[in-house]
N, C-alpha and C positions, 0 to 999 in steps of 0.2 A: 277765256276769259284771262286767266292768272297770269295769260305768255303775253296776251298784249297791250294789258298794263303794265309788265313790266318792259316789255317793251317800248313803249311810251316815255316810261320814267329814262331808263337807256339814254334815249333818244334825243332825253331832254335834258338832260346830266350832256353830255356829248356835245351837243349844240351850243349848250350854257355856255361849257370849257372852250369851244372855237368860237363862239363870239368874245369875251375877257377876253380872252387871246390875242385879240385883234383878226383873225385870220380869215374875217369875212371880210372885210378891206379888202379889195384888190392890189392898192395901192401898197399897202402895206409887204404885199407877199409881191409883188415884182421889186420891190426893193430888195427884194433878200435875193431874188436873182441880177438885178444889176452892179455887182462885184466892182462894177471899173467907177461908178458915178456915185450915187447915192444909197450905198448898199446898207441894208439894215440889217443885224443877224438875226436879231430877236426870235425869228422862223428859225432857226436851226436849236433857239432851245426849247420852243416847244416840242416841236419834231423829239429832240432828242427825250423829255420829259415823257412827249407818248409812249418813247420806246419802254425807258424804264417798267414805265409800268406795265405796260405790255408782257415785257417780258414776266414781271414779279408775278401779274397775274394768270397768265399760261402754268408757271409751276407752280402757285398753289392749287389751281382746277384742275388743271389735267393729273390731280393725285387723289379726284373724287374716283366712286367708278361709273359715275353717269353727271349730266347738268341736272340741278336744279327742277326742271318743268321740261324734261326730256328722257327718254327712258336710253340717249348713248348720245356722244358729243356725234357732231358730224364737221372733220377735218378731211384736208383736201387730202385726196388717194395716191393726187397724182406731183413727181417730185423731181421731173425731168424740164430742162430749159427748151423753148421750141418756138416755133415763128411767130403765132399767134398769141406766145405772152408776150415775145420780145417787143413786133410791135401794137400791138395796146399798152405795154411801160411807153415805148415810144410817143404814141398815140397823148398818154396820159401827160407828161414831161413835157410834150410838143405846147397842148391847150391849155396846160398847168401857169408856162412861160408867155403863154399873149394873151389868156384871157384875165389869170390873175386869182381863178376860179378854180377849185376840186371840189369834185362832187362832196366831200362831207363837209366843206367853207359851203357852196354854194345851198345847200336848203335850208337854212337859220337867217342866212342871208335875204334868201325869198321875203323872210318878218321885215326886213328892212322895205320893202316893193323898189327895191334896186332895179330899175325895166334892163341890166345889164345883167343881171343873178335868174332874173325871167326868161332873159333869153341860151344864157348859159345848161340851166335847168332844159329847157324846150329842147335844145339842140341835143345834149347829154340821154334823153330818155328820147330819142329820133334813132343816136347814135345805138344804144344796147334794143330797140325793136329791128333795126335794120341790120346786126349782129345776128340775133335769133334767125330772121327769117333768112338771113345769107349762110347760119348752122346746116338750118332744117335737110 
């Protein structure tokens, strides 16, 4: 039960940060990619801040022998760059550039009742399900 509550709290903090930074607004995200038009560099600052917090957090947390609510850390074992990784990254970037949503921003955007967010999340869920079927 404690793990579920902690996960909920972490999700609320993340979603609040995404909402406050404006990253649930697809127009703001799309303007970041429009370097020849109405470019908005604020997304770079949001991502830079997230990178700094992550880098510091990993250094602090990984000094511990284990997480607080689990017996061990679950870190990626693979380090190679393969076709599924490149294809997934490419699809992520294409989807983000077309829709202005990424998974992290689309979930909090559902709370706004935005139809585009609902369509994006439904398509994302279908893509995840299809990938799991293909990998079996």
